[in-house]
N, CA, C and O atoms as a MOPAC input file, in Angstrom:
PM7 MOZYME 1SCF
protein

 N     16.36500 1    11.07900 1    -8.28200 1
 C     14.83600 1    11.32700 1    -7.85100 1
 C     14.04700 1    10.24200 1    -7.40600 1
 O     13.86800 1     9.39200 1    -8.27800 1
 N     13.49800 1    10.00400 1    -6.26400 1
 C     13.05500 1     9.44200 1    -5.47600 1
 C     11.64200 1     9.00800 1    -5.48600 1
 O     10.94000 1     9.84100 1    -4.91300 1
 N     10.79900 1     7.71100 1    -6.06400 1
 C      9.49000 1     7.80300 1    -6.14000 1
 C      8.76800 1     7.58400 1    -5.20800 1
 O      8.96100 1     6.62000 1    -4.46700 1
 N      7.61600 1     8.57500 1    -5.02200 1
 C      6.94900 1     8.99600 1    -3.63700 1
 C      5.81400 1     7.42600 1    -3.62700 1
 O      5.08700 1     6.97000 1    -4.51000 1
 N      6.06100 1     7.02300 1    -2.42100 1
 C      5.25100 1     5.56000 1    -2.33300 1
 C      3.84900 1     5.83200 1    -1.12200 1
 O      4.23400 1     6.27000 1    -0.03800 1
 N      2.62000 1     5.64600 1    -1.23200 1
 C      1.72400 1     5.95100 1    -0.25300 1
 C      0.99500 1     4.53100 1     0.13500 1
 O      0.59400 1     3.86700 1    -0.82100 1
 N      0.83200 1     4.11600 1     1.18600 1
 C      0.35600 1     2.45900 1     1.40100 1
 C     -1.04700 1     2.99200 1     1.92200 1
 O     -1.36900 1     3.93200 1     2.64900 1
 N     -1.62200 1     2.17600 1     1.36800 1
 C     -3.41800 1     2.19300 1     1.47500 1
 C     -3.49300 1     0.73600 1     2.34800 1
 O     -3.25500 1    -0.23800 1     1.63400 1
 N     -3.77500 1     0.43200 1     3.72300 1
 C     -3.34000 1    -0.28500 1     4.41500 1
 C     -2.70700 1    -0.28900 1     5.31500 1
 O     -1.66400 1     0.20700 1     4.89100 1
 N     -2.48800 1    -0.61200 1     6.84200 1
 C     -1.42600 1    -0.38800 1     7.73100 1
 C     -1.23000 1    -1.52900 1     8.99800 1
 O     -0.74400 1    -1.45400 1    10.12700 1
 N     -1.94200 1    -2.74700 1     8.11200 1
 C     -1.88600 1    -3.86400 1     9.07800 1
 C     -0.98800 1    -5.01000 1     8.61600 1
 O     -0.23000 1    -4.68300 1     7.70300 1
 N     -0.91200 1    -6.04700 1     8.95600 1
 C      0.20300 1    -7.38300 1     8.66900 1
 C      1.04000 1    -7.37400 1     7.43600 1
 O      2.25100 1    -7.59900 1     7.46400 1
 N      0.33600 1    -7.09700 1     6.30400 1
 C      1.10200 1    -7.47200 1     5.25500 1
 C      1.55900 1    -5.83300 1     4.80900 1
 O      2.48200 1    -5.60600 1     4.02700 1
 N      0.90800 1    -4.99700 1     5.32200 1
 C      1.59200 1    -3.90800 1     5.04700 1
 C      2.85900 1    -3.42200 1     5.60800 1
 O      3.51800 1    -2.61100 1     4.95800 1
 N      3.32700 1    -3.90700 1     6.93600 1
 C      4.31200 1    -3.76900 1     7.69200 1
 C      4.86100 1    -4.54000 1     8.69200 1
 O      5.99900 1    -4.31100 1     9.10100 1
 N      4.01400 1    -5.64000 1     9.23500 1
 C      4.27500 1    -6.13600 1    10.62500 1
 C      4.35500 1    -7.51200 1    10.07400 1
 O      4.03700 1    -8.36600 1    10.90100 1
 N      4.70100 1    -7.97300 1     8.87500 1
 C      4.70000 1    -9.57900 1     8.94000 1
 C      5.92500 1   -10.23200 1     9.10600 1
 O      6.10100 1   -11.42800 1     9.33700 1
 N      7.07900 1    -9.00600 1     8.91700 1
 C      8.18400 1    -9.69000 1     8.74600 1
 C      9.04500 1   -10.52100 1     9.80600 1
 O      9.98200 1   -11.28000 1     9.55900 1
 N      8.53300 1   -10.21300 1    10.96700 1
 C      9.29400 1   -10.93300 1    12.02400 1
 C      8.81500 1   -12.01700 1    12.01500 1
 O      9.57600 1   -12.95600 1    12.25000 1
 N      7.26500 1   -12.31700 1    11.72100 1
 C      6.45100 1   -13.49000 1    11.82600 1
 C      7.18200 1   -14.59900 1    11.01500 1
 O      7.12400 1   -15.74900 1    11.45200 1
 N      7.95200 1   -14.30900 1     9.72100 1
 C      8.15500 1   -15.04400 1     9.01400 1
 C      9.44800 1   -15.33000 1     8.53700 1
 O      9.62500 1   -16.01000 1     7.52600 1
 N     10.64600 1   -14.69900 1     9.41500 1
 C     11.60800 1   -14.55600 1     9.20000 1
 C     12.54400 1   -15.78200 1     9.46400 1
 O     13.75700 1   -15.60500 1     9.34800 1
 N     12.11500 1   -16.87300 1     9.77100 1
 C     12.62300 1   -18.09800 1     9.96000 1
 C     12.35300 1   -19.03800 1     9.43500 1
 O     13.02300 1   -20.06500 1     9.54500 1
 N     11.09300 1   -18.92200 1     8.58600 1
 C     10.88300 1   -19.78600 1     7.81600 1
 C     11.65800 1   -19.82100 1     6.26800 1
 O     11.52800 1   -18.93400 1     5.42500 1
 N     12.37700 1   -20.89300 1     6.12900 1
 C     13.65700 1   -21.27100 1     5.15500 1
 C     12.84000 1   -20.51600 1     3.74000 1
 O     13.41000 1   -19.65700 1     3.06800 1
 N     11.69700 1   -20.91100 1     3.49800 1
 C     11.63800 1   -20.89500 1     2.00500 1
 C     11.24200 1   -19.25200 1     1.82900 1
 O     10.87400 1   -18.79300 1     0.74800 1
 N     11.35200 1   -18.59500 1     2.83300 1
 C     11.04100 1   -17.07700 1     2.88300 1
 C     12.10000 1   -15.73300 1     2.79100 1
 O     12.76300 1   -15.41400 1     3.77800 1
 N     12.16900 1   -15.14100 1     1.77500 1
 C     12.97500 1   -14.18900 1     1.54100 1
 C     12.59900 1   -12.83400 1     2.24700 1
 O     11.40800 1   -12.65600 1     2.50200 1
 N     13.45200 1   -11.93000 1     2.56100 1
 C     12.91900 1   -10.91900 1     3.43900 1
 C     13.82800 1   -10.05500 1     2.88900 1
 O     15.03800 1   -10.27200 1     2.81600 1
 N     12.93600 1    -8.52900 1     2.28500 1
 C     11.97700 1    -8.04500 1     3.13300 1
 C     10.59600 1    -8.75800 1     2.64200 1
 O     10.65600 1    -9.15000 1     1.47700 1
 N      9.50900 1    -8.97200 1     3.23400 1
 C      8.34400 1    -9.69500 1     3.09600 1
 C      7.18600 1    -8.31000 1     3.07200 1
 O      6.25700 1    -8.06400 1     2.30200 1
 N      7.51600 1    -7.85100 1     3.82000 1
 C      5.77100 1    -6.88700 1     4.01400 1
 C      6.08800 1    -5.85800 1     2.97900 1
 O      7.14700 1    -5.91300 1     2.35400 1
 N      5.25500 1    -4.98000 1     2.79300 1
 C      5.31500 1    -3.64100 1     1.45300 1
 C      6.03000 1    -2.92800 1     2.10600 1
 O      7.10000 1    -2.75100 1     1.52500 1
 N      5.92800 1    -2.20200 1     3.45900 1
 C      6.89300 1    -1.14400 1     3.98100 1
 C      8.05700 1    -2.12300 1     4.07100 1
 O      8.62600 1    -1.67700 1     3.07500 1
 N      8.74500 1    -2.96300 1     4.41700 1
 C      9.91700 1    -3.34300 1     4.37800 1
 C     10.67400 1    -3.68300 1     3.11500 1
 O     11.88700 1    -3.85100 1     3.24100 1
 N     10.22200 1    -3.79000 1     2.10900 1
 C     10.47900 1    -3.92800 1     0.49400 1
 C     10.58400 1    -2.11900 1     0.09400 1
 O     11.57200 1    -1.68800 1    -0.50100 1
 N      9.69500 1    -1.41200 1     0.41900 1
 C     10.03000 1     0.01500 1    -0.26200 1
 C     11.07100 1     0.23900 1     0.94100 1
 O     12.01500 1     0.77100 1     0.35500 1
 N     11.36400 1     0.15300 1     2.04400 1
 C     12.59700 1     0.84200 1     2.71800 1
 C     13.90100 1     0.25300 1     2.50000 1
 O     14.98700 1     0.79300 1     2.71700 1
 N     13.62300 1    -1.23500 1     1.92300 1
 C     15.18500 1    -1.27800 1     1.44700 1
 C     15.52200 1    -1.19500 1     0.16200 1
 O     16.48500 1    -1.77400 1    -0.34200 1
 N     14.25400 1    -0.02400 1    -0.76700 1
 C     14.91200 1     0.35000 1    -1.92100 1
 C     15.33800 1     1.96100 1    -1.66900 1
 O     14.58600 1     2.86100 1    -1.29500 1
 N     16.55100 1     2.03400 1    -1.94100 1
 C     16.94700 1     3.38000 1    -1.58900 1
 C     16.10500 1     4.70600 1    -2.87200 1
 O     15.91700 1     5.89100 1    -2.59800 1
 N     15.83400 1     4.19400 1    -3.87700 1
 C     14.86600 1     5.02100 1    -4.58000 1
 C     13.78300 1     5.16600 1    -4.12300 1
 O     13.00200 1     5.84500 1    -4.78900 1
 N     13.45200 1     4.76200 1    -3.20800 1
 C     11.51400 1     4.89400 1    -2.72500 1
 C     11.96900 1     5.83600 1    -1.55600 1
 O     13.11600 1     6.13100 1    -1.22100 1
 N     10.76000 1     6.23300 1    -1.02000 1
 C      9.91400 1     7.23900 1    -0.17400 1
 C      8.64700 1     7.07200 1     0.36300 1
 O      7.69300 1     7.56800 1    -0.23600 1
 N      8.48300 1     6.47900 1     1.35600 1
 C      7.45600 1     6.36300 1     1.76500 1
 C      6.80500 1     7.78200 1     2.46900 1
 O      7.37100 1     8.35700 1     3.39800 1
 N      5.50400 1     8.25100 1     1.86100 1
 C      5.19200 1     9.46000 1     2.13800 1
 C      4.08800 1     9.85000 1     2.68600 1
 O      3.75100 1    11.01700 1     2.88300 1
 N      3.36600 1     8.66600 1     3.00200 1
 C      1.83700 1     8.69700 1     3.62800 1
 C      1.10700 1     6.95200 1     3.44900 1
 O      1.16500 1     6.12000 1     2.54300 1
 N      0.43100 1     6.97300 1     4.84100 1
 C     -0.58600 1     5.53100 1     4.91000 1
 C     -1.71200 1     6.18400 1     5.13600 1
 O     -1.99400 1     7.34800 1     5.41800 1
 N     -2.47900 1     4.91000 1     4.90200 1
 C     -3.72700 1     5.39100 1     5.37500 1
 C     -4.37200 1     3.74600 1     6.03700 1
 O     -3.96300 1     2.65500 1     5.64100 1
 N     -5.35800 1     3.93400 1     7.01900 1
 C     -6.30400 1     2.92100 1     7.10100 1
 C     -7.43800 1     3.40800 1     8.07100 1
 O     -7.51300 1     4.58300 1     8.42700 1
 N     -8.29700 1     2.45600 1     8.46700 1
 C     -9.70300 1     2.79000 1     8.72700 1
 C     -9.57400 1     3.14000 1    10.14300 1
 O    -10.59200 1     3.52500 1    10.72000 1
 N     -8.44200 1     3.06100 1    10.80100 1
 C     -8.37000 1     3.49200 1    12.43600 1
 C     -7.12800 1     4.20400 1    12.47300 1
 O     -6.10200 1     3.96400 1    11.83700 1
 N     -7.39700 1     5.27100 1    13.44900 1
 C     -6.13700 1     6.00300 1    13.62300 1
 C     -5.33700 1     5.52700 1    14.27800 1
 O     -4.16000 1     5.82100 1    14.07100 1
 N     -5.69400 1     4.60900 1    15.31300 1
 C     -4.30000 1     3.78500 1    15.94800 1
 C     -3.41700 1     3.22600 1    15.23000 1
 O     -2.19600 1     3.37500 1    15.20900 1
 N     -4.43900 1     2.24600 1    14.34700 1
 C     -3.44300 1     1.68600 1    13.18400 1
 C     -2.76800 1     2.41900 1    12.10900 1
 O     -1.91200 1     1.77800 1    11.50000 1
 N     -2.98300 1     3.66600 1    11.74000 1
 C     -2.01400 1     4.68400 1    11.14400 1
 C     -0.60200 1     5.05800 1    12.07500 1
 O      0.57800 1     5.02400 1    11.72600 1
 N     -1.24700 1     5.44500 1    13.47000 1
 C     -0.52500 1     5.69000 1    14.55400 1
 C      0.89600 1     4.73600 1    14.24700 1
 O      2.01300 1     5.11500 1    13.89800 1
 N      0.43100 1     3.48400 1    14.49700 1
 C      1.65700 1     2.59700 1    14.81900 1
 C      2.37600 1     2.14700 1    13.69700 1
 O      3.45800 1     1.57300 1    13.81800 1
 N      1.73800 1     2.41600 1    12.39700 1
 C      2.54300 1     2.28900 1    11.51000 1
 C      3.41500 1     3.31100 1    11.23100 1
 O      4.59200 1     3.10000 1    10.93900 1
 N      2.82500 1     4.62500 1    11.31400 1
 C      3.54300 1     5.71300 1    11.04200 1
 C      5.03200 1     5.79400 1    11.67400 1
 O      6.09300 1     6.07000 1    11.11400 1
 N      4.70600 1     5.39100 1    13.32200 1
 C      5.89700 1     5.32100 1    13.89700 1
 C      6.81600 1     4.41400 1    13.63400 1
 O      8.02100 1     4.63900 1    13.74500 1
 N      6.16900 1     2.98300 1    13.15200 1
 C      7.43500 1     2.00200 1    13.15400 1
 C      8.08100 1     2.27600 1    11.85600 1
 O      9.23800 1     1.85500 1    11.82100 1
 N      7.83400 1     2.63100 1    11.20000 1
 C      8.30500 1     2.85000 1     9.40200 1
 C      8.57700 1     4.30100 1     8.99000 1
 O      8.91800 1     4.62700 1     7.85300 1
 N      8.37600 1     5.23100 1    10.12400 1
 C      8.75900 1     6.48800 1     9.96600 1
 C      8.17900 1     7.47900 1     8.76100 1
 O      8.87300 1     8.20100 1     8.04600 1
 N      6.85300 1     7.34500 1     8.71800 1
 C      5.94400 1     7.82100 1     7.64600 1
 C      5.47000 1     9.04700 1     7.83500 1
 O      4.49200 1     9.12200 1     8.57900 1
 N      5.94500 1    10.17700 1     7.30800 1
 C      5.39300 1    11.26500 1     7.88600 1
 C      3.79100 1    11.89800 1     7.93900 1
 O      3.55300 1    12.87500 1     8.64900 1
 N      2.98300 1    11.40100 1     7.31700 1
 C      1.72700 1    11.77900 1     7.10700 1
 C      0.56500 1    10.26300 1     7.13200 1
 O      0.83600 1     9.23200 1     6.51700 1
 N     -0.55900 1    10.42700 1     7.87600 1
 C     -1.30900 1     9.62900 1     7.86900 1
 C     -2.75700 1     9.76500 1     7.42200 1
 O     -3.23900 1    10.88100 1     7.61800 1
 N     -3.28900 1     9.15100 1     7.04400 1
 C     -4.93300 1     9.51100 1     6.93500 1
 C     -5.73500 1     8.58400 1     7.16800 1
 O     -5.18800 1     7.48500 1     7.07000 1
 N     -7.19600 1     8.53000 1     7.53500 1
 C     -8.02700 1     7.83100 1     7.27800 1
 C     -8.94100 1     7.75200 1     5.94500 1
 O     -9.63800 1     6.75900 1     5.73700 1
 N     -8.91700 1     8.44800 1     5.37800 1
 C     -9.40800 1     8.10400 1     3.90800 1
 C     -8.30600 1     8.24700 1     2.69700 1
 O     -7.59700 1     9.24300 1     2.55200 1
 N     -8.27900 1     6.98900 1     1.78100 1
 C     -7.47100 1     6.67500 1     1.00000 1
 C     -7.57800 1     7.60500 1    -0.28700 1
 O     -6.62300 1     7.86200 1    -1.02100 1
 N     -9.18900 1     8.18400 1    -0.49500 1
 C     -8.87500 1     9.22100 1    -1.74900 1
 C     -8.42900 1    10.54600 1    -1.39700 1
 O     -7.95900 1    11.30100 1    -2.24900 1
 N     -8.54600 1    10.85200 1    -0.24300 1
 C     -8.10300 1    12.12200 1     0.17500 1
 C     -6.56100 1    11.77500 1     0.10400 1
 O     -5.80900 1    12.54900 1    -0.48700 1
 N     -6.15500 1    10.80200 1     0.60600 1
 C     -4.20000 1    10.73600 1     0.66400 1
 C     -4.33700 1    10.60200 1    -0.65800 1
 O     -4.19900 1    11.76700 1    -1.03000 1
 N     -4.52600 1     9.92100 1    -1.67100 1
 C     -4.16700 1     9.97800 1    -3.25400 1
 C     -4.35500 1    11.08500 1    -3.58300 1
 O     -3.35800 1    11.64300 1    -4.04100 1
 N     -5.38200 1    11.74600 1    -3.53400 1
 C     -5.55700 1    13.21000 1    -4.10200 1
 C     -4.53800 1    14.17700 1    -3.56200 1
 O     -3.96700 1    14.92000 1    -4.36000 1
 N     -4.23100 1    14.23800 1    -2.14600 1
 C     -3.36300 1    15.13600 1    -1.98200 1
 C     -1.87500 1    14.95500 1    -1.88900 1
 O     -1.19400 1    15.97900 1    -1.93600 1
 N     -1.34100 1    13.91800 1    -1.77700 1
 C     -0.03900 1    13.13500 1    -2.21600 1
 C      0.31400 1    12.67000 1    -3.34900 1
 O      1.45700 1    12.24100 1    -3.50800 1
 N     -0.62600 1    12.67200 1    -4.36700 1
 C      0.09800 1    12.64500 1    -5.77500 1
 C      1.52100 1    11.60300 1    -5.66600 1
 O      2.68100 1    11.84000 1    -6.00100 1
 N      0.98100 1    10.51700 1    -5.13000 1
 C      2.25800 1     9.76500 1    -5.12900 1
 C      2.55000 1     8.95700 1    -6.42300 1
 O      1.66600 1     8.91700 1    -7.27800 1
 N      3.74700 1     8.29900 1    -6.63300 1
 C      4.03800 1     7.74800 1    -7.81100 1
 C      3.57100 1     6.15100 1    -7.97300 1
 O      3.28700 1     5.56700 1    -9.01900 1
 N      3.58200 1     5.58800 1    -6.50500 1
 C      3.44600 1     4.27600 1    -6.42100 1
 C      2.26100 1     4.34700 1    -5.36000 1
 O      2.27400 1     5.35800 1    -4.65800 1
 N      1.16500 1     3.36400 1    -5.11900 1
 C      0.17000 1     3.07000 1    -4.14200 1
 C      0.59600 1     1.57600 1    -4.12000 1
 O      1.09500 1     0.78100 1    -4.91700 1
 N      0.20000 1     1.57100 1    -2.93800 1
 C      0.42200 1     0.20400 1    -2.01600 1
 C     -0.84300 1    -0.52800 1    -1.82900 1
 O     -1.40700 1     0.36000 1    -1.19000 1
 N     -1.55400 1    -1.29100 1    -1.88500 1
 C     -2.66300 1    -1.91300 1    -1.45900 1
 C     -2.73100 1    -2.97900 1    -0.96900 1
 O     -2.53800 1    -4.02200 1    -1.59500 1
 N     -3.08100 1    -2.89000 1     0.50500 1
 C     -3.30800 1    -4.19400 1     1.27400 1
 C     -4.52100 1    -4.20300 1     2.35800 1
 O     -4.54600 1    -4.66100 1     3.50000 1
 N     -5.40900 1    -3.60600 1     1.67900 1
 C     -6.66800 1    -4.05000 1     2.13600 1
 C     -7.53000 1    -4.80100 1     2.43000 1
 O     -7.04100 1    -5.87700 1     2.08600 1
 N     -8.73000 1    -5.06200 1     2.93200 1
 C     -9.55400 1    -6.05100 1     2.39500 1
 C    -10.28300 1    -6.21200 1     0.75100 1
 O    -10.91600 1    -5.45500 1     0.01500 1
 N     -9.80300 1    -7.61500 1     0.67300 1
 C    -10.32200 1    -7.81800 1    -0.99300 1
 C    -11.36800 1    -6.80700 1    -1.61400 1
 O    -11.11800 1    -6.20600 1    -2.65900 1
 N    -12.35400 1    -6.67600 1    -1.03400 1
 C    -13.23200 1    -5.89600 1    -1.99100 1
 C    -12.87600 1    -4.38200 1    -1.77600 1
 O    -13.80800 1    -3.61200 1    -2.00500 1
 N    -11.99400 1    -3.96500 1    -1.47800 1
 C    -11.63300 1    -2.37500 1    -1.69300 1
 C    -10.45200 1    -2.45600 1    -2.75900 1
 O    -10.18400 1    -1.38700 1    -3.30800 1
 N     -9.82400 1    -3.40000 1    -3.07100 1
 C     -8.84600 1    -4.04500 1    -4.31100 1
 C     -9.02500 1    -3.03700 1    -4.98500 1
 O     -8.58400 1    -1.90300 1    -4.79400 1
 N     -9.96400 1    -3.59000 1    -6.14800 1
 C    -10.70300 1    -3.16500 1    -7.14900 1
 C    -10.67400 1    -1.66600 1    -7.23100 1
 O     -9.94300 1    -1.01800 1    -7.98100 1
 N    -11.83300 1    -1.03000 1    -6.10300 1
 C    -12.21500 1     0.34500 1    -6.15900 1
 C    -10.78600 1     1.28700 1    -6.14000 1
 O    -10.54100 1     2.11300 1    -7.02000 1
 N     -9.87000 1     1.00700 1    -4.95400 1
 C     -8.39400 1     1.74000 1    -5.07100 1
 C     -7.71500 1     1.71200 1    -5.84400 1
 O     -6.97500 1     2.67500 1    -6.05000 1
 N     -7.67300 1     0.41200 1    -6.72600 1
 C     -7.09800 1     0.35500 1    -8.29000 1
 C     -6.95600 1     1.02600 1    -8.72400 1
 O     -5.89100 1     1.59500 1    -8.96200 1
 N     -8.47400 1     1.37300 1    -9.16900 1
 C     -8.94300 1     2.08300 1    -9.97500 1
 C     -9.10900 1     3.52400 1   -10.04200 1
 O     -9.20900 1     4.11400 1   -11.11800 1
 N     -9.14700 1     4.20700 1    -8.69800 1
 C     -9.12000 1     5.39000 1    -8.41900 1
 C     -7.65300 1     5.89500 1    -8.71300 1
 O     -7.43900 1     6.89300 1    -9.40100 1
 N     -6.43000 1     4.95200 1    -8.00600 1
 C     -5.03000 1     5.29500 1    -7.71100 1
 C     -4.91000 1     5.83900 1    -9.45800 1
 O     -4.54600 1     6.98900 1    -9.70100 1
 N     -5.30300 1     4.74900 1   -10.70500 1
 C     -4.68900 1     4.74000 1   -11.96200 1
 C     -5.29600 1     6.18000 1   -12.48900 1
 O     -4.57100 1     7.01100 1   -13.03700 1
 N     -6.72800 1     6.38800 1   -12.26000 1
 C     -7.49100 1     7.65900 1   -12.53300 1
 C     -6.81200 1     8.64000 1   -12.15600 1
 O     -6.95000 1     9.61700 1   -12.89200 1
 N     -5.98800 1     8.80700 1   -11.12600 1
 C     -5.27100 1     9.89800 1   -10.52800 1
 C     -4.10100 1    10.02700 1   -10.75600 1
 O     -3.43900 1    10.85600 1   -10.13100 1
 N     -3.50300 1     9.15300 1   -11.80600 1
 C     -2.33500 1     9.35800 1   -12.60100 1
 C     -0.94500 1     8.45000 1   -11.84500 1
 O      0.24200 1     8.52900 1   -12.16000 1
 N     -1.64900 1     7.50300 1   -10.64800 1
 C     -0.57700 1     6.46400 1   -10.26400 1
 C      0.13100 1     5.74300 1   -11.45900 1
 O     -0.37000 1     5.39900 1   -12.53000 1
 N      1.29500 1     5.61100 1   -11.05700 1
 C      1.55200 1     4.94500 1   -12.46300 1
 C      1.86600 1     3.22900 1   -12.08600 1
 O      1.54900 1     2.26200 1   -12.77900 1
 N      2.62800 1     3.23000 1   -10.69200 1
 C      2.59100 1     2.19400 1   -10.08600 1
 C      1.91200 1     1.28700 1    -8.97100 1
 O      2.20200 1     1.37400 1    -7.77800 1
 N      1.21000 1     0.62700 1    -9.36600 1
 C      0.15900 1    -0.06800 1    -8.35300 1
 C      0.55400 1    -1.39000 1    -7.84700 1
 O      0.71700 1    -2.27000 1    -8.69300 1
 N      0.73900 1    -1.68300 1    -6.57700 1
 C      1.54800 1    -2.77600 1    -6.09500 1
 C     -0.05700 1    -3.56000 1    -4.91300 1
 O     -0.07400 1    -3.33500 1    -3.70300 1
 N     -0.94300 1    -4.22700 1    -5.45700 1
 C     -2.15300 1    -4.73900 1    -4.99300 1
 C     -1.71500 1    -6.36700 1    -4.32200 1
 O     -0.89900 1    -7.12700 1    -4.84400 1
 N     -2.37800 1    -6.59600 1    -3.24000 1
 C     -2.08600 1    -7.85000 1    -2.82300 1
 C     -3.24900 1    -8.85100 1    -3.83100 1
 O     -3.87100 1    -8.31000 1    -4.74600 1
 N     -3.34800 1    -9.71000 1    -3.64700 1
 C     -4.00900 1   -10.62900 1    -3.84200 1
 C     -5.65200 1   -10.78000 1    -3.56400 1
 O     -5.70300 1   -11.68800 1    -2.73400 1
 N     -6.46100 1   -10.52400 1    -3.72800 1
 C     -7.02800 1   -10.50400 1    -4.87900 1
 C     -7.38600 1    -9.30100 1    -5.72200 1
 O     -8.16400 1    -8.47800 1    -5.23900 1
 N     -6.87100 1    -9.11000 1    -6.99600 1
 C     -6.90900 1    -7.83900 1    -7.20100 1
 C     -8.89100 1    -7.37800 1    -7.61400 1
 O     -9.25800 1    -6.27500 1    -8.01900 1
 N     -9.62700 1    -8.34000 1    -7.40000 1
 C    -10.99000 1    -7.98900 1    -7.44300 1
 C    -11.62500 1    -9.13200 1    -7.23400 1
 O    -11.07600 1   -10.22900 1    -7.13800 1
 N    -12.90600 1    -8.89200 1    -7.14900 1
 C    -14.09800 1    -9.53500 1    -6.76900 1
 C    -14.75100 1   -10.73700 1    -7.75300 1
 O    -15.37200 1   -11.72800 1    -7.36800 1
 N    -14.44400 1   -10.37300 1    -9.06400 1
 C    -15.32600 1   -10.91600 1    -9.84200 1
 C    -14.37700 1   -10.38400 1   -11.03000 1
 O    -13.45000 1    -9.58600 1   -10.89600 1
 N    -14.87300 1   -11.09200 1   -12.39800 1
 C    -13.69900 1   -10.93200 1   -13.59800 1
 C    -14.31300 1    -9.51800 1   -14.24900 1
 O    -13.41100 1    -8.86500 1   -14.77300 1
 N    -15.42200 1    -8.98600 1   -14.32900 1
 C    -16.32500 1    -7.42500 1   -14.80100 1
 C    -14.80600 1    -6.75200 1   -14.01500 1
 O    -13.83900 1    -6.31600 1   -14.64000 1
 N    -14.93400 1    -6.81700 1   -12.60700 1
 C    -14.49600 1    -5.80600 1   -11.62400 1
 C    -13.06300 1    -5.68900 1   -12.02700 1
 O    -12.57600 1    -4.59500 1   -12.31100 1
 N    -12.30000 1    -6.93500 1   -12.06000 1
 C    -10.86500 1    -7.00100 1   -12.52200 1
 C    -10.78400 1    -6.68300 1   -13.93800 1
 O     -9.71200 1    -6.33900 1   -14.43600 1
 N    -11.97800 1    -6.78900 1   -14.69300 1
 C    -11.48200 1    -5.85000 1   -16.29700 1
 C    -11.53400 1    -4.33100 1   -15.96300 1
 O    -10.78000 1    -3.60400 1   -16.60900 1
 N    -12.19700 1    -3.87500 1   -15.19400 1
 C    -12.16000 1    -2.58700 1   -15.04600 1
 C    -11.12700 1    -2.08500 1   -14.53800 1
 O    -10.74500 1    -0.96600 1   -14.88000 1
 N    -10.43200 1    -2.88300 1   -13.55100 1
 C     -9.18000 1    -2.21600 1   -12.60300 1
 C     -7.99700 1    -2.06900 1   -13.93400 1
 O     -7.25200 1    -1.10800 1   -14.12700 1
 N     -8.10400 1    -3.41900 1   -14.81000 1
 C     -7.20100 1    -3.52900 1   -15.78400 1
 C     -7.17700 1    -2.47500 1   -16.75200 1
 O     -6.10700 1    -2.05100 1   -17.18900 1
 N     -8.44300 1    -1.96300 1   -17.16600 1
 C     -8.85800 1    -1.06700 1   -18.08800 1
 C     -8.23400 1     0.62100 1   -17.60600 1
 O     -7.78100 1     1.44100 1   -18.40400 1
 N     -8.35200 1     0.78700 1   -16.32900 1
 C     -8.32100 1     1.90900 1   -15.44400 1
 C     -6.66600 1     2.30600 1   -15.74400 1
 O     -6.14800 1     3.26500 1   -15.17200 1

């Protein structure tokens, strides 16, 4: 059984940084979230989400992701992923992490920082 991955954020770290860093000797590829997921045969990227439709379309085209959303809440609720990848601006990390956990997502891969305050981080960890 392949695990279902949904990505929140369709920018640089989500899927477009690998070419940029491939010549750095200290960097090991895959580096972006999508490239790492694509390299794992037990994972399937099922959906992605961003604030702008053109970002969603570009990401879907590059990574062959079947469905795209503009609302991460709707995506998590409809797709019921096993793993959620979070590469948005930092102020959204904790709210998305908490929502994903509350919707039963077992694997949450979040870029730094997990939260903007210790209290917010505690809520994310507790969820």
